[in-house]
Every structure is written in C-alpha cells, then in structure tokens.
C-alpha positions, 0 to 999 in steps of 0.5 A, spaced: 511 098 346 505 098 350 504 104 354 505 103 362 498 102 365 499 099 372 505 103 378 508 096 377 509 097 370 512 103 371 517 102 376 523 098 375 528 095 380 535 095 379 538 090 381 545 093 382 551 091 387 547 083 387 551 077 383 546 072 380 544 068 386 542 074 389 539 077 383 535 071 382 533 070 390 531 078 390 526 077 385 524 070 386 520 074 392 517 079 389 512 077 385 508 084 384 514 087 380 514 088 372 521 090 370 528 089 373 534 093 370 541 089 369 547 094 369 554 093 368 556 090 374 550 084 375 551 083 367 559 083 367 559 078 373 554 073 371 553 073 363 547 074 359 545 068 361 542 072 367 537 075 363 534 068 360 534 067 368 530 072 370 525 071 364 523 065 366 521 068 372 516 072 368 520 079 368 521 084 363 529 086 362 531 093 362 538 092 359 542 098 362 549 097 359 549 104 356 553 101 349 558 108 347 562 105 341 564 106 333 557 104 329 559 097 327 560 095 334 554 098 338 549 095 332 552 088 333 552 089 341 545 091 340 543 085 336 545 081 341 542 084 346 536 084 343 536 077 341 536 076 348 530 078 351 532 085 353 526 090 351 529 096 353 536 097 352 540 104 353 546 107 348 549 113 349 546 119 345 553 122 344 555 116 340 552 120 334 547 119 328 549 114 325 551 109 331 544 111 334 541 109 327 545 103 326 544 100 333 536 101 333 536 097 326 540 092 328 536 091 334 530 090 330 533 084 327 536 082 332 529 080 335 526 078 329 531 073 328 529 069 334 522 072 334 521 077 339 517 084 339 522 089 337 526 092 343 525 100 345 532 104 345 534 109 350 539 114 349 542 116 355 542 124 355 547 126 362 548 122 367 543 123 374 551 124 378 553 130 373 550 137 376 552 143 371 559 146 374 562 139 373 560 139 365 563 145 364 569 145 369 571 137 367 568 136 360 568 143 357 561 143 355 559 150 357 551 148 354 546 149 360 544 142 363 537 142 360 540 145 353 545 140 353 539 134 355 535 136 349 539 137 344 541 130 345 534 127 346 533 130 339 539 127 336 536 120 339 529 122 336 531 124 329 536 117 329 529 114 330 530 111 337 524 111 342 526 114 348 531 116 352 534 116 359 534 123 363 534 125 370 527 127 372 529 134 373 529 135 365 523 131 364 517 136 363 522 140 358 523 133 355 515 131 355 513 138 351 518 136 345 516 130 345 510 127 346 507 120 348 510 114 345 516 117 346 519 113 353 522 118 358 526 113 363 528 116 369 534 114 375 534 118 380 528 117 383 527 117 391 521 116 396 521 120 401 526 120 406 531 115 402 538 117 401 541 121 395 547 116 395 551 118 388 545 121 385 544 128 385 538 130 380 533 127 384 525 127 385 520 123 388 515 117 384 510 121 383 513 127 382 517 125 376 511 121 373 506 128 373 512 131 370 513 127 364 516 120 365 514 114 362 517 109 367 522 110 374 528 107 375 529 105 383 534 101 386 537 101 394 530 105 397 527 098 395 533 092 394 536 095 401 530 097 405 528 092 411 523 090 408 524 090 400 516 088 398 513 093 403 517 098 400 515 097 393 508 097 395 509 103 398 511 106 392 506 102 387 501 106 393 504 113 392 503 113 384 496 109 385 494 116 389 496 120 384 492 117 379 486 118 383 
C-alpha cells in the first residue's frame, strides 16, 4: 500500500452511529475526505452493500469489524471483506498466530479473485477504552499496557500482517520496533477542545503523527461538529502546519 502523502490521506473519518442514508449523505458533502471507517453499527444496519455505495463516491474503506474467531472463520470473513473492496481490515491480534496468518492469506485471495489490490490487515492490540488497571482487574492480565501492546503487535508482524491498531500513547514505542511501511493506525484522536467521550488513551492529531502514527481515526469531533467540513479542514491544517 502506498504510504500517505497528504493530510486527507492520513485522516480516516469514522461513520459511527449513522444509518446508511445518513452515512452516504454525510460523505457526499465531504469531497475532501479520502478515507472512511465502517464499523459494527453501520455494517450491521446497512450490510456489505454500503461498502459499494461509499466506494462509488470515490472513498477508500477502513472496515473495522475486529474479527476474532477460529482460523477458518476469520479467513472466510476476511476473504469476503477484501472482495467488497475494503483496503484496511481489522482483526484481533489475540486470535493467535494461525488465525492471523490464515486471515491474511485469505484476504489476499479474496481481493485477487475480483481484480483488486491486496488489503492491509490491521491487528487490534488493546482497545483505547481500556487502561492498565482494568486490564489487570477485569481480564487478569498483569502485563504493563505498553508491553501488552508490543507483544500483540509483534505477533501480528510475525504472522505477516501489515500493521496494527493501537492508541496514540503506544505509537512511539511501536514505531521504534516496527518501521514503515508497517501501518500504525490510531483511534483515540481528539483535536483540541473536543470531548473525550468513551476514549481513555487519547492524543491530538499532530502529536499522534509526530509519535509515529501512519493514519488517524477521527469520528465525533468531525461527524458531530456544527460544520463537519470546517472541522475536517481544521484537522488537515493542523497536520499541514506540522509538516512545515
């Protein structure tokens, strides 16, 4: 996959909380947007057809369904997701080496069958809503959070995946271990003044890229803004200033 060159290429707009009609209406009014994230809510309500609808608008798709199952089931799901044109697809790293490797191979096969480039599978490490104390108390995982993320990212890389999803707090450590073109996609991005909502480990767009992120996922600070196009432009401007 070609590495991002412009701020618009580095920003993925999450269409969370939207129905199909709302998502398509929103994206049609945002011509500067290159990438959108389709997550569980939108996919369950609208089905895979929404991916074709968004691609017809010229958008690139980050399919964030976080597959986690036995190897054969994950492989089948990723094969189908790739055939629908998703270019970034999330799977849970803790599914294990066999499931990750089979999912990666199947995704490449699914894309090739319909004449599309192979997608990049991204391994989800630790969700941005978790902190170290909850990880230990609720899941009995005593590892320091940074170590846990690095362990899972290494498992993903060894399994042939092209990147992972992590909070911006873990990006700098991961980037030292996994240089480009390994993708580090970070949710938990909050422009200055935005509410945290259900995110815990957050960072500003420019700070996340400076730390080593390759792409940023931003939802409500843009989609629920009074003027979404203006909010998106502000984020792009912040990233442009960082590059000067």
